[in-house]
C-alpha positions as CSV (number, residue, x, y, z in Angstrom):
1,L,102.2,97.4,96.0
2,G,103.1,98.4,92.4
3,C,103.2,102.1,93.2
4,K,105.8,104.8,93.1
5,S,107.9,105.1,96.3
6,S,106.8,108.7,96.5
7,R,103.2,107.5,97.2
8,L,104.1,105.3,100.1
9,F,104.5,106.7,103.6
10,F,105.7,104.8,106.7
11,T,103.7,104.8,109.9
12,S,103.9,103.0,113.2
13,C,101.3,100.3,112.4
14,G,98.1,99.5,110.5
15,T,96.0,101.3,113.1
16,E,97.8,104.5,112.5
17,S,97.6,104.0,108.8
18,D,93.8,103.5,109.0
19,N,93.2,106.5,111.3
20,W,95.4,108.8,109.2
21,A,93.8,107.7,105.9
22,I,90.2,108.2,107.1
23,R,90.9,111.6,108.7
24,M,92.8,112.6,105.5
25,A,89.8,111.7,103.3
26,L,87.4,113.5,105.5
27,H,89.6,116.6,105.5
28,Q,89.8,116.6,101.7
29,N,86.0,116.2,101.3
30,R,85.0,118.4,104.2
31,R,82.9,120.6,101.9
32,V,81.1,117.6,100.3
33,G,79.3,116.3,103.3
34,K,79.5,114.1,106.5
35,H,78.3,110.7,105.4
36,I,80.6,107.6,105.5
37,I,80.0,104.1,104.3
38,T,81.9,101.2,106.0
39,T,81.2,97.6,106.9
40,A,79.9,96.3,110.2
41,V,82.9,93.9,110.4
42,E,85.8,96.2,110.1
43,H,88.9,96.0,112.3
44,N,88.7,98.0,115.6
45,A,91.2,100.4,114.1
46,V,88.3,101.5,111.8
47,M,85.3,100.8,114.0
48,E,86.4,102.7,117.0
49,L,87.3,105.7,114.9
50,M,83.8,105.6,113.3
51,K,82.2,105.7,116.7
52,A,84.3,108.8,117.6
53,L,83.3,110.4,114.2
54,E,79.7,109.8,114.9
55,Q,80.1,111.8,118.1
56,D,81.5,114.6,116.0
57,G,78.5,114.8,113.8
58,Y,79.3,112.3,111.0
59,E,76.6,109.8,109.8
60,V,78.0,106.3,109.3
61,T,76.3,103.6,107.3
62,Y,77.4,100.1,108.4
63,L,77.0,97.5,105.7
64,K,76.0,94.1,107.2
65,P,77.4,90.9,105.7
66,D,75.1,88.0,104.8
67,R,75.3,84.7,106.7
68,F,78.4,83.7,104.7
69,G,80.2,86.9,105.6
70,A,79.9,88.5,102.2
71,I,79.2,92.1,101.4
72,T,78.3,93.2,97.9
73,T,78.9,96.2,95.6
74,K,75.2,96.6,95.4
75,Q,75.0,97.3,99.1
76,V,77.5,100.2,98.6
77,A,75.6,101.4,95.6
78,D,72.3,101.5,97.6
79,A,74.0,103.3,100.5
80,L,75.8,105.9,98.3
81,R,74.6,109.5,98.6
82,E,75.6,112.9,97.2
83,D,77.1,113.8,100.6
84,T,79.1,110.5,100.9
85,V,82.7,111.5,101.5
86,L,84.3,108.2,102.2
87,V,83.9,104.5,101.7
88,S,86.2,102.4,103.9
89,M,86.1,98.7,103.3
90,M,88.8,96.1,104.3
91,L,90.2,94.0,101.5
92,V,90.3,90.7,103.5
93,N,88.4,90.3,106.8
94,N,90.8,89.6,109.7
95,E,88.4,87.1,111.4
96,I,86.9,84.9,108.6
97,G,89.2,85.6,105.6
98,M,86.4,86.9,103.4
99,L,87.5,88.9,100.4
100,Y,85.6,92.1,99.8
101,P,84.9,93.7,96.5
102,V,87.1,96.8,96.8
103,S,88.0,97.0,93.1
104,E,84.3,96.7,92.1
105,V,83.5,99.5,94.6
106,A,86.3,101.7,93.1
107,A,84.7,101.1,89.6
108,L,81.3,102.0,91.0
109,L,82.5,105.3,92.4
110,R,84.0,106.1,89.1
111,I,80.9,105.3,87.2
112,K,78.7,107.3,89.6
113,Q,81.3,110.1,89.4
114,S,81.1,110.2,93.2
115,P,83.4,112.6,95.0
116,S,83.7,109.9,97.7
117,L,87.2,108.6,98.4
118,L,87.9,104.9,98.9
119,H,90.1,103.5,101.7
120,T,90.9,99.9,102.2
121,D,92.5,98.3,105.2
122,A,94.7,95.7,103.4
123,V,96.7,94.6,106.4
124,Q,95.4,91.1,106.2
125,A,95.6,91.0,102.4
126,F,99.0,92.3,101.6
127,L,101.2,89.5,100.1
128,K,98.4,87.0,100.9
129,V,96.0,88.0,98.2
130,P,97.9,89.2,95.1
131,F,97.0,92.8,94.2
132,T,98.5,96.1,93.3
133,A,97.3,99.6,94.1
134,K,96.3,100.0,90.5
135,D,94.4,96.7,90.5
136,I,92.1,97.6,93.4
137,G,91.8,101.3,92.6
138,A,91.6,102.5,96.2
139,D,92.7,106.0,97.0
140,L,94.2,105.0,100.4
141,I,95.7,101.6,101.3
142,S,96.8,100.6,104.8
143,I,99.4,97.8,105.3
144,S,101.5,96.6,108.2
145,A,104.8,94.6,108.6
146,H,104.0,92.1,111.3
147,K,101.3,90.4,109.3
148,V,103.9,89.4,106.7
149,G,106.6,88.3,109.2
150,G,108.2,91.7,109.7
151,P,108.7,93.5,113.0
152,K,106.0,95.1,115.0
153,G,105.7,98.8,115.2
154,I,106.0,99.6,111.5
155,G,103.3,100.0,108.9
156,A,102.7,102.1,105.8
157,L,100.0,104.0,103.9
158,Y,99.6,104.3,100.2
159,I,98.2,107.7,99.2
160,S,97.1,108.1,95.6
161,D,97.5,111.2,93.6
162,K,93.8,111.7,93.8
163,I,94.4,113.0,97.4
164,K,95.2,116.7,96.9
165,N,97.2,118.4,99.6
166,P,97.2,115.5,102.0
167,Q,96.9,116.4,105.6
168,P,100.0,115.5,107.7
169,V,99.6,113.2,110.6
170,F,102.4,115.0,112.5
171,Y,104.1,118.3,112.0
172,G,107.8,118.8,112.6
173,G,111.0,118.2,110.9
174,G,109.7,117.3,107.4
175,Q,110.3,113.6,107.3
176,E,108.2,111.4,105.0
177,S,107.9,114.4,102.6
178,G,106.6,116.5,105.4
179,L,103.5,114.4,106.0
180,R,104.7,112.4,109.0
181,A,107.4,114.3,110.9
182,G,109.7,112.5,113.4
183,T,112.8,110.4,113.1
184,E,112.1,107.4,111.0
185,P,112.6,103.9,112.6
186,V,115.2,102.8,110.0
187,A,115.8,99.4,111.5
188,Q,112.0,98.6,111.5
189,I,111.6,99.9,107.9
190,V,114.5,97.7,106.8
191,G,112.9,94.7,108.6
192,F,109.6,95.4,106.9
193,A,111.4,95.5,103.5
194,K,113.3,92.3,104.2
195,A,110.0,90.5,105.2
196,V,108.3,91.7,102.0
197,E,111.3,90.5,100.0
198,Y,111.3,87.1,101.5
199,R,107.5,86.7,101.2
200,K,107.5,87.8,97.6
201,E,110.2,85.4,96.7
202,N,108.3,82.5,98.3
203,L,104.8,83.7,97.5
204,D,103.8,80.8,95.2
205,S,104.6,78.2,97.8
206,I,103.0,80.3,100.6
207,L,99.8,80.6,98.6
208,S,99.8,77.0,97.7
209,H,100.2,76.0,101.4
210,T,97.5,78.4,102.4
211,G,95.2,77.0,99.7
212,S,95.8,73.5,101.0
213,I,94.9,74.5,104.5
214,R,91.7,76.2,103.2
215,N,90.7,73.0,101.3
216,Y,91.4,70.9,104.3
217,A,89.1,73.1,106.4
218,L,86.4,72.9,103.8
219,D,86.6,69.2,103.6
């Protein structure tokens, strides 16, 4: 991810990472407002939480893709309000593989000087689309091991230093810098690391193979 290890926290999966990230962002911006922007094609890990948040009084704007599956930065700009507290947009769609403009949205939020935080579900993008945390500029990035050949039951969340006093997902013994208490699943973490190591070493050939499959499908 190109980040300091102190900014990466292990979770049980991408779903937990998504839920934790979104709730953390809302907690930090709780005095800003109750408006959220997301897409209409997010993974259920995000969509189901959005439905629950609407029941709690949040207003959610769902950006609809065009007939090709694309969503634009202009759609985010048009939906952005003074009380927008979070933009949550996946980096790569898990159904159609569409790449979404997360880095451009990050730039938009900076230009607009918006207090809104930016979360991206990068589970389908990690080590499939080359990127770093700095490249895309998201404040919160969710990833998961099993999408890169690692074991199930282990994920991670990148938390940028823009998140002040991040809200813990669990309280207890102080593991994960006190933000996610509970005994760490060391074997799964090691398996995650090994899968990342293997995929990174073979990334060029993997991307070439994926590209050839895409071109075959297009043909």
